VOPAGU-2260 file (C-alpha; in pm, 1 decimal, decimal comma):
REM VOPAGU-2260
SITE   aa  ch    i         X         Y         Z
SITE  MET   A    0    -354,6    -871,2    1071,1
SITE  GLU   A    1    -700,3   -1015,8    1123,1
SITE  ILE   A    2    -929,1   -1315,6    1074,9
SITE  SER   A    3   -1288,9   -1283,2     952,7
SITE  LEU   A    4   -1575,6   -1532,5     961,4
SITE  GLY   A    5   -1898,4   -1467,5     775,5
SITE  LYS   A    6   -2163,9   -1574,1     530,8
SITE  ARG   A    7   -2243,4   -1459,3     178,4
SITE  PHE   A    8   -2624,1   -1470,3     170,2
SITE  ASN   A    9   -2649,9   -1420,4    -206,7
SITE  LYS   A   10   -2437,2   -1285,7    -489,4
SITE  ASN   A   11   -2464,5    -926,7    -360,7
SITE  PHE   A   12   -2455,1    -933,5      21,5
SITE  TYR   A   13   -2203,1   -1056,2     280,8
SITE  TRP   A   14   -2203,7   -1021,2     660,6
SITE  GLY   A   15   -1939,6   -1131,7     908,9
SITE  ILE   A   16   -1734,6   -1058,2    1219,9
SITE  SER   A   17   -1359,4    -992,9    1250,1
SITE  SER   A   18   -1084,5    -969,5    1507,8
SITE  GLY   A   19    -706,2    -953,2    1505,9
SITE  ALA   A   20    -418,5    -723,6    1600,1
SITE  ILE   A   21    -300,0    -383,0    1478,4
SITE  ILE   A   22      71,3    -328,8    1550,7
SITE  GLN   A   23     166,1      38,9    1574,6
SITE  THR   A   24     511,0      94,1    1423,2
SITE  GLU   A   25     562,0     423,5    1609,1
SITE  GLU   A   26     470,3     280,7    1952,4
SITE  GLU   A   27     697,3      -9,8    2043,2
SITE  GLY   A   28     503,5    -287,7    2211,1
SITE  SER   A   29     168,1    -117,1    2158,6
SITE  VAL   A   30    -105,2    -332,6    2003,1
SITE  LEU   A   31    -466,7    -250,2    1917,4
SITE  ILE   A   32    -718,7    -536,7    1918,6
SITE  PRO   A   33   -1021,3    -470,9    1692,5
SITE  ILE   A   34   -1357,3    -648,8    1727,2
SITE  THR   A   35   -1577,9    -553,0    1433,0
SITE  THR   A   36   -1885,0    -642,2    1233,6
SITE  ASP   A   37   -1849,6    -632,1     854,4
SITE  PHE   A   38   -2114,3    -568,1     590,6
SITE  LYS   A   39   -2019,2    -594,2     223,7
SITE  VAL   A   40   -2212,8    -515,7     -92,3
SITE  LEU   A   41   -2081,8    -697,1    -402,8
SITE  PHE   A   42   -2136,2    -628,3    -772,5
SITE  PRO   A   43   -2034,9    -945,0    -965,5
SITE  LEU   A   44   -1937,4    -909,3   -1331,5
SITE  SER   A   45   -2052,8   -1206,0   -1539,4
SITE  SER   A   46   -1769,7   -1172,0   -1793,3
SITE  SER   A   47   -1480,9   -1124,3   -1547,7
SITE  THR   A   48   -1310,0   -1278,9   -1247,9
SITE  LEU   A   49   -1310,3    -934,0   -1084,3
SITE  THR   A   50   -1586,9    -852,0    -835,3
SITE  PRO   A   51   -1608,5    -487,2    -724,9
SITE  GLY   A   52   -1764,9    -416,3    -386,7
SITE  VAL   A   53   -1800,9    -178,8     -93,5
SITE  LEU   A   54   -1702,7    -282,2     260,6
SITE  LEU   A   55   -1868,1    -108,3     558,1
SITE  ARG   A   56   -1722,5    -189,1     899,4
SITE  ALA   A   57   -1791,2     -77,0    1255,6
SITE  GLY   A   58   -1658,7    -197,9    1588,2
SITE  TYR   A   59   -1463,9    -149,4    1908,3
SITE  ILE   A   60   -1084,1    -136,6    1942,9
SITE  ILE   A   61    -908,6    -234,8    2265,5
SITE  ASN   A   62    -590,1     -34,1    2327,6
SITE  THR   A   63    -317,5    -230,0    2511,7
SITE  LYS   A   64     -89,9      71,6    2556,8
SITE  GLU   A   65      -5,6     140,2    2921,0
SITE  ASP   A   66    -130,0     454,8    3093,9
SITE  GLN   A   67     110,1     750,4    3073,3
SITE  GLU   A   68     259,5     948,8    3362,6
SITE  ILE   A   69     295,4    1324,2    3294,4
SITE  LYS   A   70     412,5    1609,0    3516,1
SITE  VAL   A   71     173,3    1895,4    3589,1
SITE  GLY   A   72     372,2    2149,8    3787,7
SITE  ARG   A   73     522,1    1959,9    4079,9
SITE  LYS   A   74     267,6    1680,8    4064,1
SITE  THR   A   75     253,7    1366,8    3849,9
SITE  GLN   A   76     -73,6    1287,9    3679,7
SITE  THR   A   77    -180,2     956,7    3527,5
SITE  VAL   A   78    -337,7     979,2    3182,5
SITE  GLU   A   79    -546,3     674,0    3095,2
SITE  MET   A   80    -507,1     555,6    2738,2
SITE  PRO   A   81    -840,3     535,8    2551,5
SITE  ASN   A   82   -1002,3     255,9    2360,1
SITE  PHE   A   83   -1164,9     347,5    2028,1
SITE  ILE   A   84   -1487,5     313,5    1831,8
SITE  MET   A   85   -1397,0     245,1    1469,5
SITE  ILE   A   86   -1594,6     315,5    1149,4
SITE  GLN   A   87   -1462,4     219,6     806,2
SITE  ALA   A   88   -1580,8     259,2     445,2
SITE  MET   A   89   -1377,8      99,5     168,3
SITE  PRO   A   90   -1423,0      18,2    -203,6
SITE  THR   A   91   -1278,2    -326,2    -277,5
SITE  VAL   A   92   -1201,9    -561,0    -565,1
SITE  ASP   A   93   -1217,8    -941,0    -522,5
SITE  ILE   A   94    -982,1   -1116,9    -768,2
SITE  ALA   A   95   -1056,9   -1486,5    -820,4
SITE  LEU   A   96    -738,3   -1694,1    -799,1
SITE  SER   A   97    -929,9   -2023,3    -822,5
SITE  LYS   A   98   -1285,6   -2151,4    -781,5
SITE  SER   A   99   -1263,0   -2125,4    -403,2
SITE  VAL   A  100    -990,8   -1864,6    -331,8
SITE  ASP   A  101   -1009,3   -1487,8    -388,3
SITE  PHE   A  102    -756,4   -1213,1    -331,2
SITE  ILE   A  103    -914,2    -896,0    -189,7
SITE  LEU   A  104    -765,6    -551,3    -250,6
SITE  GLY   A  105    -922,7    -237,2    -104,0
SITE  ILE   A  106    -840,9     121,6     -19,5
SITE  GLY   A  107   -1065,5     350,4     184,3
SITE  TYR   A  108   -1099,9     560,3     499,1
SITE  THR   A  109   -1105,5     458,0     867,0
SITE  HIS   A  110   -1222,1     692,3    1145,7
SITE  TYR   A  111   -1137,2     641,2    1514,4
SITE  VAL   A  112   -1336,0     794,7    1800,8
SITE  PRO   A  113   -1160,5     767,9    2141,8
SITE  THR   A  114   -1362,6     667,0    2446,2
SITE  LYS   A  115   -1194,9     937,1    2662,3
SITE  ASP   A  116   -1307,9    1299,7    2635,5
SITE  ASN   A  117    -957,3    1446,5    2654,6
SITE  PHE   A  118    -848,3    1283,5    2325,6
SITE  ASP   A  119    -939,3    1396,8    1973,9
SITE  SER   A  120   -1085,8    1169,7    1708,2
SITE  PHE   A  121    -876,2    1106,7    1398,3
SITE  GLY   A  122    -882,0     919,9    1069,3
SITE  ALA   A  123    -649,1     754,8     819,6
SITE  VAL   A  124    -638,9     622,2     464,3
SITE  THR   A  125    -637,4     240,5     488,2
SITE  LEU   A  126    -499,9     -18,7     244,8
SITE  LYS   A  127    -641,9    -371,9     282,0
SITE  THR   A  128    -516,6    -697,7     132,6
SITE  ALA   A  129    -663,3   -1037,8     219,5
SITE  PHE   A  130    -726,1   -1392,0      97,7
SITE  ASN   A  131   -1085,4   -1519,2     101,2
SITE  PHE   A  132   -1153,4   -1895,0     119,3
SITE  HIS   A  133   -1508,0   -2008,7      31,5
SITE  LYS   A  134   -1714,1   -2275,2    -139,4
SITE  SER   A  135   -1679,2   -2297,9    -515,7
SITE  THR   A  136   -1903,2   -2041,4    -686,8
SITE  GLN   A  137   -1758,3   -2035,0   -1040,2
SITE  PRO   A  138   -1877,1   -2248,4   -1332,5
SITE  ASP   A  139   -1629,5   -2501,6   -1466,7
SITE  ASN   A  140   -1534,5   -2322,5   -1785,2
SITE  LYS   A  141   -1226,3   -2146,7   -1915,7
SITE  PRO   A  142   -1197,3   -1801,6   -2072,2
SITE  LYS   A  143   -1245,3   -1813,9   -2448,9
SITE  GLU   A  144    -944,4   -1595,6   -2527,9
SITE  PRO   A  145    -607,2   -1776,7   -2555,8
SITE  THR   A  146    -308,1   -1662,8   -2354,1
SITE  ARG   A  147    -123,7   -1391,4   -2545,5
SITE  ASP   A  148     253,5   -1426,7   -2574,7
SITE  ARG   A  149     289,5   -1068,9   -2706,7
SITE  GLY   A  150     102,0    -744,9   -2660,9
SITE  MET   A  151      74,7    -418,1   -2472,2
SITE  GLU   A  152      17,5    -440,0   -2096,7
SITE  ILE   A  153    -119,8    -209,7   -1829,0
SITE  SER   A  154      24,8    -276,4   -1482,7
SITE  GLY   A  155     -75,4    -107,8   -1154,7
SITE  ASN   A  156      68,7    -154,6    -803,7
SITE  LEU   A  157     -17,4     -49,5    -447,7
SITE  GLY   A  158     204,4    -121,9    -154,4
SITE  MET   A  159     393,9     -27,4     160,2
SITE  LYS   A  160     750,0      93,1     217,7
SITE  TYR   A  161     957,5      87,6     534,7
SITE  GLY   A  162    1284,9     278,5     574,2
SITE  PHE   A  163    1527,1     336,7     861,5
SITE  ASP   A  164    1462,7     713,9     864,1
SITE  TYR   A  165    1084,0     708,1     830,1
SITE  PRO   A  166     793,4     488,5     946,2
SITE  MET   A  167     580,2     279,4     713,6
SITE  SER   A  168     431,1     468,7     416,6
SITE  LEU   A  169     209,9     395,4     116,5
SITE  MET   A  170     320,7     386,2    -245,8
SITE  GLY   A  171     152,3     340,9    -582,8
SITE  ASP   A  172     250,0     331,4    -950,4
SITE  LEU   A  173     114,2     267,7   -1299,2
SITE  ALA   A  174     316,5     137,1   -1594,1
SITE  LEU   A  175     268,0      82,3   -1967,6
SITE  MET   A  176     451,2    -238,7   -2058,2
SITE  TYR   A  177     514,4    -453,6   -2365,9
SITE  LYS   A  178     510,0    -832,6   -2337,8
SITE  TRP   A  179     788,8    -944,1   -2571,7
SITE  ASN   A  180     741,4   -1318,9   -2512,9
SITE  PRO   A  181     598,7   -1545,9   -2237,2
SITE  ASN   A  182     893,2   -1457,8   -2010,9
SITE  ILE   A  183    1002,1   -1097,9   -2077,0
SITE  SER   A  184     815,2    -766,5   -2037,5
SITE  PHE   A  185     949,7    -411,0   -2031,4
SITE  GLY   A  186     807,6     -59,8   -2024,5
SITE  VAL   A  187     785,0     282,9   -1860,1
SITE  GLY   A  188     575,6     423,2   -1576,9
SITE  GLY   A  189     531,4     666,2   -1293,5
SITE  GLY   A  190     431,6     664,3    -928,1
SITE  TYR   A  191     373,6     865,5    -612,2
SITE  GLU   A  192     432,4     835,7    -239,2
SITE  THR   A  193     443,6    1050,9      75,4
SITE  LEU   A  194     714,3    1005,8     338,7
SITE  GLN   A  195     689,9    1132,1     698,4
SITE  LEU   A  196    1056,6    1155,1     792,8
SITE  CYS   A  197    1159,4    1069,9    1148,8
SITE  GLY   A  198    1215,8    1372,0    1371,7
SITE  ASN   A  199    1562,0    1461,6    1494,3
SITE  THR   A  200    1481,4    1783,7    1676,9
SITE  GLU   A  201    1378,1    1841,9    2039,8
SITE  ASP   A  202    1007,7    1838,8    1954,0
SITE  ASN   A  203    1053,6    1531,7    1727,9
SITE  SER   A  204     939,6    1729,8    1425,5
SITE  ALA   A  205    1039,7    1643,5    1071,3
SITE  PRO   A  206     932,5    1733,9     718,2
SITE  ILE   A  207     685,4    1544,0     503,8
SITE  LEU   A  208     821,0    1467,2     157,4
SITE  ASN   A  209     607,2    1422,4    -152,0
SITE  VAL   A  210     783,3    1191,5    -399,0
SITE  THR   A  211     693,8    1163,8    -767,5
SITE  LYS   A  212     886,8     901,5    -962,2
SITE  PHE   A  213     936,4     809,8   -1328,4
SITE  PHE   A  214    1104,4     485,0   -1429,8
SITE  VAL   A  215    1179,7     215,4   -1684,4
SITE  ARG   A  216    1096,6    -140,1   -1574,2
SITE  GLY   A  217    1197,0    -486,4   -1688,7
SITE  GLU   A  218    1041,3    -816,3   -1573,1
SITE  TYR   A  219    1143,1   -1177,7   -1625,5
SITE  ARG   A  220     899,6   -1462,0   -1548,2
SITE  LEU   A  221    1058,7   -1798,5   -1481,4
SITE  ASN   A  222     790,4   -1989,0   -1675,5
SITE  ASP   A  223     445,0   -1948,2   -1830,5
SITE  ASN   A  224     257,7   -2154,9   -1570,8
SITE  ARG   A  225     -49,4   -2032,1   -1386,4
SITE  ILE   A  226     173,8   -1951,4   -1086,8
SITE  SER   A  227     525,9   -1836,5   -1170,3
SITE  PRO   A  228     814,0   -1672,9    -983,0
SITE  PHE   A  229     948,9   -1356,6   -1144,9
SITE  ALA   A  230    1223,6   -1098,7   -1102,4
SITE  ALA   A  231    1194,4    -727,9   -1179,9
SITE  VAL   A  232    1410,2    -417,4   -1175,0
SITE  GLU   A  233    1326,9     -47,0   -1204,4
SITE  LEU   A  234    1565,4     237,2   -1287,7
SITE  GLY   A  235    1434,3     590,4   -1261,6
SITE  VAL   A  236    1428,1     933,4   -1104,5
SITE  ASN   A  237    1264,5    1045,3    -778,2
SITE  ASN   A  238    1144,0    1405,9    -768,2
SITE  TYR   A  239    1115,1    1542,2    -411,5
SITE  SER   A  240     920,9    1832,7    -264,4
SITE  ILE   A  241     833,8    1938,6      90,0
SITE  GLN   A  242     462,0    1924,5     168,8
SITE  GLU   A  243     330,2    2277,8     129,2
SITE  ASP   A  244     143,7    2300,0     459,7
SITE  GLU   A  245     449,7    2200,6     663,9
SITE  ASP   A  246     507,9    2539,8     835,1
SITE  LEU   A  247     814,4    2424,4    1024,4
SITE  TYR   A  248    1011,6    2384,6     702,2
SITE  ASP   A  249     888,9    2688,8     508,3
SITE  ASN   A  250    1244,4    2825,8     494,4
SITE  THR   A  251    1397,6    2497,9     379,5
SITE  LYS   A  252    1483,3    2366,2      35,1
SITE  VAL   A  253    1522,3    2002,7     -65,6
SITE  ASP   A  254    1723,4    1822,0    -332,7
SITE  LYS   A  255    1487,8    1825,7    -630,4
SITE  SER   A  256    1564,0    1485,0    -780,4
SITE  ALA   A  257    1780,8    1174,6    -752,2
SITE  ILE   A  258    1830,9     851,0    -944,1
SITE  PHE   A  259    1706,2     525,2    -786,7
SITE  VAL   A  260    1716,3     153,9    -866,9
SITE  SER   A  261    1474,0    -107,1    -728,6
SITE  PRO   A  262    1546,2    -481,5    -769,1
SITE  ALA   A  263    1262,1    -713,6    -665,0
SITE  VAL   A  264    1133,3   -1071,1    -673,8
SITE  GLY   A  265     778,0   -1200,8    -656,6
SITE  LEU   A  266     503,4   -1440,1    -761,0
SITE  SER   A  267     266,2   -1398,5   -1055,8
SITE  PHE   A  268     -80,6   -1561,1   -1044,0
SITE  ARG   A  269    -275,7   -1584,1   -1371,7
SITE  THR   A  270    -641,2   -1506,2   -1287,0
SITE  THR   A  271    -765,3   -1526,8   -1647,4
SITE  ASN   A  272    -573,0   -1620,2   -1962,3
SITE  ASN   A  273    -447,2   -1261,3   -1994,5
SITE  SER   A  274    -480,2   -1109,3   -1647,2
SITE  TYR   A  275    -228,7   -1149,5   -1366,0
SITE  PHE   A  276    -222,9   -1076,2    -993,3
SITE  LYS   A  277     129,7   -1009,0    -865,2
SITE  LEU   A  278     288,9   -1005,5    -520,8
SITE  LYS   A  279     632,4    -836,8    -514,0
SITE  LEU   A  280     903,0    -780,3    -249,4
SITE  GLY   A  281    1201,5    -558,0    -319,6
SITE  TYR   A  282    1443,6    -291,1    -206,3
SITE  ASN   A  283    1456,2      68,3    -325,9
SITE  ILE   A  284    1814,5     203,7    -342,7
SITE  ALA   A  285    1840,9     583,7    -350,6
SITE  PRO   A  286    2088,1     849,7    -228,4
SITE  LYS   A  287    2006,8    1037,7      90,9
SITE  VAL   A  288    1771,9    1334,5      71,8
SITE  GLN   A  289    1938,9    1659,8     174,9
SITE  LEU   A  290    1741,8    1946,4     328,7
SITE  LYS   A  291    1911,3    2285,5     359,7
SITE  GLU   A  292    1775,4    2564,5     576,5
SITE  TYR   A  293    1835,7    2904,2     422,2
SITE  ALA   A  294    2122,0    3092,2     587,9
SITE  SER   A  295    2067,1    3425,5     758,1
SITE  GLU   A  296    2322,2    3699,2     806,4
SITE  TYR   A  297    2382,7    3561,1    1154,9
SITE  SER   A  298    2420,7    3192,1    1078,6
SITE  ASP   A  299    2546,8    2938,5     829,8
SITE  PRO   A  300    2306,8    2709,5     636,3
SITE  ASN   A  301    2179,8    2417,2     842,8
SITE  ILE   A  302    2201,8    2095,9     638,3
SITE  GLU   A  303    2024,3    1774,5     738,6
SITE  LYS   A  304    2018,9    1440,2     556,0
SITE  TRP   A  305    1766,1    1155,6     562,7
SITE  GLY   A  306    1801,0     810,9     410,4
SITE  VAL   A  307    1517,6     713,6     175,5
SITE  SER   A  308    1640,3     367,3      71,4
SITE  SER   A  309    1376,3     120,4     183,2
SITE  LEU   A  310    1224,7    -225,8     177,9
SITE  PHE   A  311     888,9    -245,8      -0,1
SITE  LEU   A  312     604,7    -493,1     -48,5
SITE  ASN   A  313     331,6    -435,9    -305,3
SITE  VAL   A  314      47,7    -607,4    -481,7
SITE  GLY   A  315     -44,8    -541,5    -841,5
SITE  PHE   A  316    -261,4    -634,9   -1133,7
SITE  THR   A  317    -151,4    -664,7   -1499,4
SITE  HIS   A  318    -358,6    -720,3   -1812,4
SITE  THR   A  319    -222,3    -809,3   -2157,7
SITE  PHE   A  320    -409,9    -663,7   -2457,2
SITE  SER   A  321    -422,4    -793,1   -2813,3
SITE  TRP   A  322    -289,1    -461,1   -2943,6
SITE  GLY   A  323      73,4    -511,9   -3041,0
SITE  GLU   A  324      71,8    -892,2   -3048,9
SITE  ASN   A  325     199,8    -893,6   -3409,7
SITE  TRP   A  326     472,7    -633,1   -3359,2
SITE  PHE   A  327     838,8    -724,3   -3427,9
SITE  LYS   A  328     752,2   -1058,6   -3586,1
């Protein structure tokens, strides 16, 4: 969570400063406070409300985690927790919701360099969502194409999941839909996610699961207004596999697949007459994943189970094409 203040000097360049709080889900009570400078290069498209860009960010992160006490032989040694220097590069897309409000979606890479020599640097894939409030920059005209009540749709989503047996993870999917009327759409799609399961052994180790899913989806919009509530449901199959470089679980097999259902509700924002930004909150219901360690001649198989049902929040973008608008009439 953060707040940014800045200035767009022309249609291509933005500079600003940011600060906020990063809450670490694996470290209870631990908060990182970033102070950064942001430079953004924008590439406006004259015929679209989408503005691609590249965000470059650098700054300093204050770590509020308390120093740790560790035992070295018979003595106790205090290990000071480091602050970090942060560098980030991220492609973004600004989606105009109105003349003075944009929704920003980005995914990129963030690298952290600790200020203490006895800690290693590390990096992470970063998903960014934000609302941008600014002076009106759009001309007062409407798209020439009328809103289509029927037609094929492409819908993509990126989001976050949080389950009881694993920390927060990223998810993404892509679906081919058909808009039957102003309220109802249905279709098929697929997606991918990676889950780091919570450890239950002495060294807190646990497998990493790769999940590939295939599903059918139905959506119902309450009305055809510019902003409309909607409900959605997915029914499909999750295919599981253990990440190949996870040496600890080389002798373990996992349930290959399981059926899931995901009810959800959300808000749909029409950005052009046939393009929609969507914000969706739901719950993924799936049976527990079972991992079975191969038995040896001296022992029975060791079976462990993890729950993968989870709350999720995602953002998406849907466009309705003219192809198929005369079908089934």
